[in-house]
A tleap script that builds the chain and sets N, CA, C and O, in Angstrom:
source leaprc.protein.ff14SB
mol = sequence {
  NMET VAL SER GLU SER GLU LEU ARG ARG LYS
  ARG ALA HIE VAL GLY CYS LEU SER ILE GLY
  SER THR VAL THR ALA VAL ILE ILE LEU MET
  ASP ASP VAL GLY SER GLY VAL GLY ALA ALA
  LEU LEU ARG VAL GLY LEU ILE LEU GLY ALA
  PHE TRP LEU ALA LEU PRO THR ARG ASP ARG
  PRO ALA ALA TRP ALA ARG VAL SER PRO TRP
  SER VAL GLY LEU LEU VAL ALA PHE ALA LEU
  LEU LEU PRO ARG VAL LYS PRO VAL ILE PRO
  VAL LEU ILE ILE GLY VAL LEU ILE GLY TRP
  ILE VAL ARG PRO ARG ASN ARG ASN GLY CPRO
}
set mol.1.N position { 230.538 93.974 120.848 }
set mol.1.CA position { 229.279 94.346 120.216 }
set mol.1.C position { 229.182 93.630 118.874 }
set mol.1.O position { 230.168 93.483 118.152 }
set mol.2.N position { 227.983 93.195 118.567 }
set mol.2.CA position { 227.738 92.462 117.334 }
set mol.2.C position { 227.406 93.454 116.225 }
set mol.2.O position { 226.662 94.411 116.438 }
set mol.3.N position { 227.964 93.216 115.038 }
set mol.3.CA position { 227.723 94.135 113.934 }
set mol.3.C position { 226.299 93.988 113.401 }
set mol.3.O position { 225.627 92.986 113.642 }
set mol.4.N position { 225.863 95.006 112.677 }
set mol.4.CA position { 224.512 95.028 112.132 }
set mol.4.C position { 224.291 93.896 111.132 }
set mol.4.O position { 223.228 93.275 111.123 }
set mol.5.N position { 225.279 93.627 110.299 }
set mol.5.CA position { 225.126 92.570 109.291 }
set mol.5.C position { 225.036 91.191 109.948 }
set mol.5.O position { 224.311 90.319 109.469 }
set mol.6.N position { 225.773 90.996 111.044 }
set mol.6.CA position { 225.712 89.718 111.748 }
set mol.6.C position { 224.350 89.530 112.425 }
set mol.6.O position { 223.808 88.425 112.448 }
set mol.7.N position { 223.805 90.616 112.973 }
set mol.7.CA position { 222.475 90.541 113.580 }
set mol.7.C position { 221.422 90.203 112.532 }
set mol.7.O position { 220.536 89.386 112.784 }
set mol.8.N position { 221.513 90.829 111.350 }
set mol.8.CA position { 220.559 90.528 110.286 }
set mol.8.C position { 220.664 89.077 109.845 }
set mol.8.O position { 219.652 88.423 109.593 }
set mol.9.N position { 221.894 88.572 109.753 }
set mol.9.CA position { 222.114 87.185 109.344 }
set mol.9.C position { 221.538 86.220 110.381 }
set mol.9.O position { 220.878 85.245 110.022 }
set mol.10.N position { 221.786 86.489 111.663 }
set mol.10.CA position { 221.258 85.627 112.720 }
set mol.10.C position { 219.736 85.662 112.746 }
set mol.10.O position { 219.089 84.632 112.938 }
set mol.11.N position { 219.169 86.843 112.553 }
set mol.11.CA position { 217.716 86.959 112.552 }
set mol.11.C position { 217.121 86.186 111.376 }
set mol.11.O position { 216.082 85.541 111.516 }
set mol.12.N position { 217.775 86.251 110.225 }
set mol.12.CA position { 217.300 85.498 109.062 }
set mol.12.C position { 217.387 83.994 109.312 }
set mol.12.O position { 216.485 83.247 108.929 }
set mol.13.N position { 218.471 83.545 109.954 }
set mol.13.CA position { 218.607 82.112 110.257 }
set mol.13.C position { 217.498 81.636 111.200 }
set mol.13.O position { 216.909 80.576 110.987 }
set mol.14.N position { 217.220 82.413 112.227 }
set mol.14.CA position { 216.166 82.040 113.172 }
set mol.14.C position { 214.815 82.009 112.463 }
set mol.14.O position { 214.010 81.111 112.709 }
set mol.15.N position { 214.561 82.967 111.596 }
set mol.15.CA position { 213.306 82.979 110.841 }
set mol.15.C position { 213.173 81.775 109.926 }
set mol.15.O position { 212.103 81.170 109.846 }
set mol.16.N position { 214.255 81.420 109.234 }
set mol.16.CA position { 214.223 80.247 108.346 }
set mol.16.C position { 214.018 78.965 109.143 }
set mol.16.O position { 213.252 78.097 108.725 }
set mol.17.N position { 214.686 78.835 110.276 }
set mol.17.CA position { 214.501 77.651 111.117 }
set mol.17.C position { 213.066 77.566 111.638 }
set mol.17.O position { 212.495 76.479 111.720 }
set mol.18.N position { 212.494 78.705 111.985 }
set mol.18.CA position { 211.118 78.730 112.467 }
set mol.18.C position { 210.150 78.272 111.384 }
set mol.18.O position { 209.288 77.426 111.626 }
set mol.19.N position { 210.297 78.827 110.209 }
set mol.19.CA position { 209.413 78.448 109.098 }
set mol.19.C position { 209.617 76.985 108.736 }
set mol.19.O position { 208.650 76.255 108.518 }
set mol.20.N position { 210.877 76.555 108.670 }
set mol.20.CA position { 211.161 75.162 108.323 }
set mol.20.C position { 210.589 74.185 109.330 }
set mol.20.O position { 210.013 73.166 108.949 }
set mol.21.N position { 210.738 74.481 110.602 }
set mol.21.CA position { 210.195 73.603 111.646 }
set mol.21.C position { 208.673 73.553 111.591 }
set mol.21.O position { 208.080 72.481 111.713 }
set mol.22.N position { 208.047 74.697 111.408 }
set mol.22.CA position { 206.593 74.749 111.386 }
set mol.22.C position { 206.032 74.033 110.159 }
set mol.22.O position { 205.059 73.287 110.272 }
set mol.23.N position { 206.630 74.251 108.998 }
set mol.23.CA position { 206.155 73.590 107.782 }
set mol.23.C position { 206.352 72.083 107.883 }
set mol.23.O position { 205.463 71.317 107.512 }
set mol.24.N position { 207.511 71.649 108.382 }
set mol.24.CA position { 207.759 70.220 108.560 }
set mol.24.C position { 206.754 69.615 109.534 }
set mol.24.O position { 206.259 68.510 109.309 }
set mol.25.N position { 206.455 70.320 110.599 }
set mol.25.CA position { 205.479 69.834 111.570 }
set mol.25.C position { 204.106 69.677 110.946 }
set mol.25.O position { 203.421 68.683 111.186 }
set mol.26.N position { 203.699 70.657 110.144 }
set mol.26.CA position { 202.385 70.582 109.505 }
set mol.26.C position { 202.332 69.393 108.552 }
set mol.26.O position { 201.323 68.689 108.501 }
set mol.27.N position { 203.402 69.161 107.797 }
set mol.27.CA position { 203.446 68.020 106.878 }
set mol.27.C position { 203.357 66.702 107.651 }
set mol.27.O position { 202.617 65.797 107.266 }
set mol.28.N position { 204.113 66.604 108.736 }
set mol.28.CA position { 204.082 65.377 109.544 }
set mol.28.C position { 202.715 65.185 110.184 }
set mol.28.O position { 202.187 64.073 110.199 }
set mol.29.N position { 202.137 66.267 110.714 }
set mol.29.CA position { 200.853 66.154 111.404 }
set mol.29.C position { 199.693 65.912 110.447 }
set mol.29.O position { 198.660 65.387 110.863 }
set mol.30.N position { 199.835 66.282 109.171 }
set mol.30.CA position { 198.795 65.969 108.192 }
set mol.30.C position { 198.731 64.463 107.946 }
set mol.30.O position { 197.660 63.915 107.682 }
set mol.31.N position { 199.883 63.799 108.034 }
set mol.31.CA position { 199.930 62.356 107.812 }
set mol.31.C position { 199.565 61.575 109.078 }
set mol.31.O position { 198.793 60.618 109.023 }
set mol.32.N position { 200.128 61.994 110.222 }
set mol.32.CA position { 199.919 61.280 111.479 }
set mol.32.C position { 199.649 62.304 112.578 }
set mol.32.O position { 200.577 62.911 113.113 }
set mol.33.N position { 198.371 62.490 112.909 }
set mol.33.CA position { 197.977 63.528 113.861 }
set mol.33.C position { 198.571 63.282 115.245 }
set mol.33.O position { 198.846 64.236 115.972 }
set mol.34.N position { 198.771 62.041 115.616 }
set mol.34.CA position { 199.278 61.725 116.948 }
set mol.34.C position { 200.788 61.666 117.024 }
set mol.34.O position { 201.329 61.104 117.977 }
set mol.35.N position { 201.482 62.225 116.057 }
set mol.35.CA position { 202.942 62.148 116.015 }
set mol.35.C position { 203.578 63.054 117.065 }
set mol.35.O position { 203.294 64.251 117.122 }
set mol.36.N position { 204.431 62.476 117.883 }
set mol.36.CA position { 205.160 63.270 118.874 }
set mol.36.C position { 206.204 64.154 118.233 }
set mol.36.O position { 206.460 65.263 118.701 }
set mol.37.N position { 206.813 63.660 117.151 }
set mol.37.CA position { 207.832 64.452 116.449 }
set mol.37.C position { 207.191 65.688 115.816 }
set mol.37.O position { 207.754 66.781 115.876 }
set mol.38.N position { 206.018 65.514 115.211 }
set mol.38.CA position { 205.325 66.653 114.616 }
set mol.38.C position { 204.937 67.691 115.654 }
set mol.38.O position { 205.069 68.893 115.419 }
set mol.39.N position { 204.456 67.223 116.810 }
set mol.39.CA position { 204.080 68.149 117.878 }
set mol.39.C position { 205.304 68.905 118.400 }
set mol.39.O position { 205.237 70.107 118.660 }
set mol.40.N position { 206.420 68.189 118.550 }
set mol.40.CA position { 207.636 68.836 119.037 }
set mol.40.C position { 208.144 69.862 118.030 }
set mol.40.O position { 208.559 70.956 118.412 }
set mol.41.N position { 208.114 69.510 116.739 }
set mol.41.CA position { 208.562 70.464 115.720 }
set mol.41.C position { 207.660 71.695 115.675 }
set mol.41.O position { 208.141 72.808 115.463 }
set mol.42.N position { 206.379 71.506 115.869 }
set mol.42.CA position { 205.470 72.645 115.883 }
set mol.42.C position { 205.780 73.579 117.051 }
set mol.42.O position { 205.789 74.799 116.886 }
set mol.43.N position { 206.031 73.016 118.214 }
set mol.43.CA position { 206.363 73.845 119.380 }
set mol.43.C position { 207.683 74.581 119.165 }
set mol.43.O position { 207.802 75.765 119.483 }
set mol.44.N position { 208.672 73.871 118.623 }
set mol.44.CA position { 209.969 74.514 118.367 }
set mol.44.C position { 209.806 75.626 117.343 }
set mol.44.O position { 210.391 76.698 117.498 }
set mol.45.N position { 209.022 75.389 116.302 }
set mol.45.CA position { 208.798 76.418 115.292 }
set mol.45.C position { 208.127 77.652 115.858 }
set mol.45.O position { 208.496 78.774 115.511 }
set mol.46.N position { 207.140 77.457 116.731 }
set mol.46.CA position { 206.461 78.601 117.332 }
set mol.46.C position { 207.378 79.380 118.269 }
set mol.46.O position { 207.349 80.610 118.290 }
set mol.47.N position { 208.187 78.666 119.041 }
set mol.47.CA position { 209.125 79.346 119.943 }
set mol.47.C position { 210.180 80.114 119.148 }
set mol.47.O position { 210.517 81.247 119.494 }
set mol.48.N position { 210.696 79.507 118.096 }
set mol.48.CA position { 211.671 80.213 117.263 }
set mol.48.C position { 211.044 81.430 116.595 }
set mol.48.O position { 211.710 82.448 116.406 }
set mol.49.N position { 209.763 81.331 116.237 }
set mol.49.CA position { 209.072 82.496 115.690 }
set mol.49.C position { 208.973 83.630 116.706 }
set mol.49.O position { 209.116 84.801 116.357 }
set mol.50.N position { 208.730 83.274 117.958 }
set mol.50.CA position { 208.691 84.296 119.015 }
set mol.50.C position { 210.071 84.914 119.212 }
set mol.50.O position { 210.190 86.124 119.404 }
set mol.51.N position { 211.117 84.083 119.167 }
set mol.51.CA position { 212.478 84.620 119.268 }
set mol.51.C position { 212.782 85.530 118.088 }
set mol.51.O position { 213.417 86.571 118.255 }
set mol.52.N position { 212.337 85.148 116.908 }
set mol.52.CA position { 212.574 85.959 115.718 }
set mol.52.C position { 211.953 87.344 115.887 }
set mol.52.O position { 212.556 88.351 115.517 }
set mol.53.N position { 210.731 87.386 116.455 }
set mol.53.CA position { 210.085 88.675 116.697 }
set mol.53.C position { 210.839 89.505 117.733 }
set mol.53.O position { 210.833 90.734 117.664 }
set mol.54.N position { 211.488 88.844 118.694 }
set mol.54.CA position { 212.161 89.557 119.783 }
set mol.54.C position { 213.567 90.022 119.410 }
set mol.54.O position { 214.129 90.876 120.097 }
set mol.55.N position { 214.142 89.488 118.350 }
set mol.55.CA position { 215.500 89.874 117.978 }
set mol.55.C position { 215.540 91.318 117.476 }
set mol.55.O position { 214.549 91.826 116.951 }
set mol.56.N position { 216.686 91.970 117.639 }
set mol.56.CA position { 216.777 93.374 117.222 }
set mol.56.C position { 216.736 93.522 115.706 }
set mol.56.O position { 217.117 92.617 114.963 }
set mol.57.N position { 216.268 94.681 115.268 }
set mol.57.CA position { 216.304 95.036 113.856 }
set mol.57.C position { 217.073 96.334 113.716 }
set mol.57.O position { 217.603 96.863 114.693 }
set mol.58.N position { 217.130 96.831 112.527 }
set mol.58.CA position { 217.851 98.078 112.289 }
set mol.58.C position { 217.169 99.248 112.994 }
set mol.58.O position { 217.829 100.189 113.436 }
set mol.59.N position { 215.839 99.181 113.095 }
set mol.59.CA position { 215.076 100.302 113.643 }
set mol.59.C position { 214.876 100.251 115.153 }
set mol.59.O position { 214.654 101.290 115.776 }
set mol.60.N position { 214.949 99.073 115.751 }
set mol.60.CA position { 214.682 98.963 117.181 }
set mol.60.C position { 215.654 97.992 117.830 }
set mol.60.O position { 216.151 97.071 117.181 }
set mol.61.N position { 215.925 98.203 119.121 }
set mol.61.CA position { 216.811 97.273 119.836 }
set mol.61.C position { 216.072 95.977 120.153 }
set mol.61.O position { 214.886 95.835 119.855 }
set mol.62.N position { 216.776 95.055 120.749 }
set mol.62.CA position { 216.172 93.777 121.131 }
set mol.62.C position { 215.021 94.014 122.101 }
set mol.62.O position { 215.010 95.002 122.836 }
set mol.63.N position { 214.071 93.115 122.097 }
set mol.63.CA position { 212.882 93.276 122.932 }
set mol.63.C position { 213.225 93.302 124.411 }
set mol.63.O position { 212.516 93.926 125.200 }
set mol.64.N position { 214.300 92.634 124.793 }
set mol.64.CA position { 214.663 92.567 126.212 }
set mol.64.C position { 215.681 93.640 126.600 }
set mol.64.O position { 216.184 93.622 127.724 }
set mol.65.N position { 215.993 94.568 125.706 }
set mol.65.CA position { 217.013 95.581 125.987 }
set mol.65.C position { 216.592 96.539 127.089 }
set mol.65.O position { 217.437 97.048 127.826 }
set mol.66.N position { 215.294 96.791 127.209 }
set mol.66.CA position { 214.817 97.759 128.203 }
set mol.66.C position { 214.129 97.109 129.392 }
set mol.66.O position { 213.428 97.788 130.142 }
set mol.67.N position { 214.316 95.816 129.578 }
set mol.67.CA position { 213.686 95.118 130.699 }
set mol.67.C position { 214.562 95.296 131.938 }
set mol.67.O position { 215.768 95.050 131.900 }
set mol.68.N position { 213.944 95.722 133.030 }
set mol.68.CA position { 214.705 95.951 134.249 }
set mol.68.C position { 214.934 94.635 135.000 }
set mol.68.O position { 214.152 93.694 134.861 }
set mol.69.N position { 216.002 94.574 135.792 }
set mol.69.CA position { 216.237 93.375 136.605 }
set mol.69.C position { 215.099 93.104 137.588 }
set mol.69.O position { 214.826 91.949 137.915 }
set mol.70.N position { 214.433 94.163 138.061 }
set mol.70.CA position { 213.302 93.989 138.967 }
set mol.70.C position { 212.156 93.254 138.273 }
set mol.70.O position { 211.503 92.402 138.878 }
set mol.71.N position { 211.915 93.581 137.018 }
set mol.71.CA position { 210.848 92.895 136.276 }
set mol.71.C position { 211.148 91.416 136.131 }
set mol.71.O position { 210.266 90.575 136.304 }
set mol.72.N position { 212.389 91.102 135.815 }
set mol.72.CA position { 212.776 89.700 135.662 }
set mol.72.C position { 212.647 88.974 136.993 }
set mol.72.O position { 212.148 87.850 137.037 }
set mol.73.N position { 213.088 89.600 138.078 }
set mol.73.CA position { 212.985 88.992 139.396 }
set mol.73.C position { 211.544 88.736 139.797 }
set mol.73.O position { 211.227 87.674 140.333 }
set mol.74.N position { 210.660 89.708 139.541 }
set mol.74.CA position { 209.248 89.529 139.858 }
set mol.74.C position { 208.622 88.433 139.002 }
set mol.74.O position { 207.790 87.668 139.490 }
set mol.75.N position { 209.011 88.351 137.739 }
set mol.75.CA position { 208.483 87.305 136.863 }
set mol.75.C position { 208.913 85.915 137.328 }
set mol.75.O position { 208.113 84.979 137.324 }
set mol.76.N position { 210.176 85.784 137.728 }
set mol.76.CA position { 210.671 84.499 138.231 }
set mol.76.C position { 209.967 84.133 139.540 }
set mol.76.O position { 209.567 82.985 139.733 }
set mol.77.N position { 209.818 85.104 140.430 }
set mol.77.CA position { 209.136 84.838 141.700 }
set mol.77.C position { 207.684 84.432 141.459 }
set mol.77.O position { 207.180 83.522 142.118 }
set mol.78.N position { 207.011 85.094 140.525 }
set mol.78.CA position { 205.628 84.745 140.210 }
set mol.78.C position { 205.540 83.337 139.634 }
set mol.78.O position { 204.635 82.576 139.975 }
set mol.79.N position { 206.488 82.990 138.755 }
set mol.79.CA position { 206.486 81.649 138.158 }
set mol.79.C position { 206.712 80.572 139.219 }
set mol.79.O position { 206.123 79.493 139.151 }
set mol.80.N position { 207.560 80.865 140.191 }
set mol.80.CA position { 207.817 79.890 141.249 }
set mol.80.C position { 206.643 79.765 142.214 }
set mol.80.O position { 206.381 78.686 142.746 }
set mol.81.N position { 205.938 80.870 142.438 }
set mol.81.CA position { 204.825 80.867 143.382 }
set mol.81.C position { 203.478 80.567 142.738 }
set mol.81.O position { 202.477 80.447 143.445 }
set mol.82.N position { 203.429 80.441 141.412 }
set mol.82.CA position { 202.165 80.270 140.715 }
set mol.82.C position { 201.337 79.086 141.216 }
set mol.82.O position { 200.126 79.238 141.377 }
set mol.83.N position { 201.927 77.914 141.470 }
set mol.83.CA position { 201.084 76.814 141.956 }
set mol.83.C position { 200.382 77.124 143.274 }
set mol.83.O position { 199.269 76.651 143.504 }
set mol.84.N position { 201.009 77.901 144.131 }
set mol.84.CA position { 200.395 78.244 145.419 }
set mol.84.C position { 199.397 79.384 145.288 }
set mol.84.O position { 198.488 79.512 146.109 }
set mol.85.N position { 199.561 80.216 144.261 }
set mol.85.CA position { 198.734 81.410 144.107 }
set mol.85.C position { 197.531 81.151 143.198 }
set mol.85.O position { 196.602 81.958 143.178 }
set mol.86.N position { 197.523 80.053 142.451 }
set mol.86.CA position { 196.446 79.803 141.496 }
set mol.86.C position { 195.048 79.938 142.073 }
set mol.86.O position { 194.199 80.532 141.408 }
set mol.87.N position { 194.746 79.427 143.272 }
set mol.87.CA position { 193.376 79.586 143.785 }
set mol.87.C position { 193.001 81.040 144.075 }
set mol.87.O position { 191.815 81.363 144.137 }
set mol.88.N position { 193.974 81.910 144.252 }
set mol.88.CA position { 193.707 83.301 144.609 }
set mol.88.C position { 193.538 84.183 143.366 }
set mol.88.O position { 192.989 85.280 143.465 }
set mol.89.N position { 193.997 83.723 142.211 }
set mol.89.CA position { 193.968 84.547 140.997 }
set mol.89.C position { 192.551 85.004 140.635 }
set mol.89.O position { 192.380 86.182 140.322 }
set mol.90.N position { 191.525 84.141 140.658 }
set mol.90.CA position { 190.163 84.652 140.352 }
set mol.90.C position { 189.713 85.752 141.314 }
set mol.90.O position { 189.061 86.711 140.900 }
set mol.91.N position { 190.057 85.616 142.585 }
set mol.91.CA position { 189.701 86.644 143.564 }
set mol.91.C position { 190.411 87.959 143.234 }
set mol.91.O position { 189.811 89.030 143.332 }
set mol.92.N position { 191.683 87.880 142.843 }
set mol.92.CA position { 192.426 89.083 142.460 }
set mol.92.C position { 191.818 89.741 141.226 }
set mol.92.O position { 191.702 90.966 141.171 }
set mol.93.N position { 191.432 88.944 140.244 }
set mol.93.CA position { 190.829 89.492 139.028 }
set mol.93.C position { 189.512 90.179 139.348 }
set mol.93.O position { 189.244 91.273 138.851 }
set mol.94.N position { 188.692 89.548 140.173 }
set mol.94.CA position { 187.419 90.153 140.566 }
set mol.94.C position { 187.658 91.451 141.334 }
set mol.94.O position { 186.954 92.439 141.123 }
set mol.95.N position { 188.656 91.449 142.230 }
set mol.95.CA position { 188.983 92.667 142.973 }
set mol.95.C position { 189.440 93.797 142.064 }
set mol.95.O position { 189.062 94.950 142.274 }
set mol.96.N position { 190.243 93.484 141.063 }
set mol.96.CA position { 190.701 94.510 140.120 }
set mol.96.C position { 189.519 95.049 139.320 }
set mol.96.O position { 189.414 96.257 139.108 }
set mol.97.N position { 188.640 94.172 138.879 }
set mol.97.CA position { 187.462 94.624 138.125 }
set mol.97.C position { 186.569 95.513 138.978 }
set mol.97.O position { 186.095 96.546 138.503 }
set mol.98.N position { 186.334 95.133 140.221 }
set mol.98.CA position { 185.512 95.958 141.110 }
set mol.98.C position { 186.183 97.308 141.344 }
set mol.98.O position { 185.522 98.346 141.316 }
set mol.99.N position { 187.491 97.292 141.574 }
set mol.99.CA position { 188.217 98.540 141.754 }
set mol.99.C position { 188.160 99.432 140.525 }
set mol.99.O position { 188.085 100.655 140.642 }
set mol.100.N position { 188.197 98.821 139.344 }
set mol.100.CA position { 188.140 99.592 138.109 }
set mol.100.C position { 186.754 100.208 137.920 }
set mol.100.O position { 186.621 101.331 137.434 }
set mol.101.N position { 185.719 99.451 138.314 }
set mol.101.CA position { 184.356 99.942 138.140 }
set mol.101.C position { 184.039 101.074 139.114 }
set mol.101.O position { 183.390 102.046 138.728 }
set mol.102.N position { 184.481 100.970 140.361 }
set mol.102.CA position { 184.115 101.975 141.373 }
set mol.102.C position { 185.142 103.099 141.507 }
set mol.102.O position { 185.025 103.937 142.400 }
set mol.103.N position { 186.132 103.124 140.643 }
set mol.103.CA position { 187.144 104.187 140.743 }
set mol.103.C position { 186.516 105.547 140.446 }
set mol.103.O position { 185.526 105.627 139.720 }
set mol.104.N position { 187.088 106.615 141.005 }
set mol.104.CA position { 186.553 107.948 140.741 }
set mol.104.C position { 186.718 108.320 139.259 }
set mol.104.O position { 187.761 108.067 138.657 }
set mol.105.N position { 185.713 108.900 138.710 }
set mol.105.CA position { 185.733 109.314 137.306 }
set mol.105.C position { 186.254 110.739 137.200 }
set mol.105.O position { 186.162 111.523 138.145 }
set mol.106.N position { 186.804 111.060 136.034 }
set mol.106.CA position { 187.250 112.414 135.748 }
set mol.106.C position { 186.023 113.277 135.471 }
set mol.106.O position { 185.319 113.041 134.489 }
set mol.107.N position { 185.756 114.256 136.302 }
set mol.107.CA position { 184.541 115.085 136.185 }
set mol.107.C position { 184.682 116.150 135.092 }
set mol.107.O position { 183.678 116.683 134.619 }
set mol.108.N position { 185.923 116.466 134.686 }
set mol.108.CA position { 186.140 117.579 133.752 }
set mol.108.C position { 185.912 117.175 132.292 }
set mol.108.O position { 185.592 118.027 131.463 }
set mol.109.N position { 186.065 115.951 131.985 }
set mol.109.CA position { 185.955 115.546 130.583 }
set mol.109.C position { 185.328 114.169 130.460 }
set mol.109.O position { 184.863 113.591 131.442 }
set mol.110.N position { 185.323 113.656 129.238 }
set mol.110.CA position { 184.694 112.354 129.014 }
set mol.110.C position { 185.424 111.206 129.634 }
set mol.110.O position { 184.990 110.061 129.513 }
savepdb mol mol.pdb
quit
């Protein structure tokens, strides 16, 4: 198990790397908008920022601490099947909206 002080230190490092990458990307992209290095640094900075948000703090566990293996399996299966399912997604969205609109209402209250 990782100690609380080590978790805080790692979270601070990830946050600093995220800010540093994003600021460097903005500086590079202000000079040369078509820079591949600037675009890559911006993407890395945004991803590190997302990781920083997901890391545990003193008050809450890591964002992935309560994720079930079934959820991960379904997410991986969806990602693998997404190219084949893309044409069906609008139909699914329309079906969900229709189902939401015609669902039975609660007669007892608002």
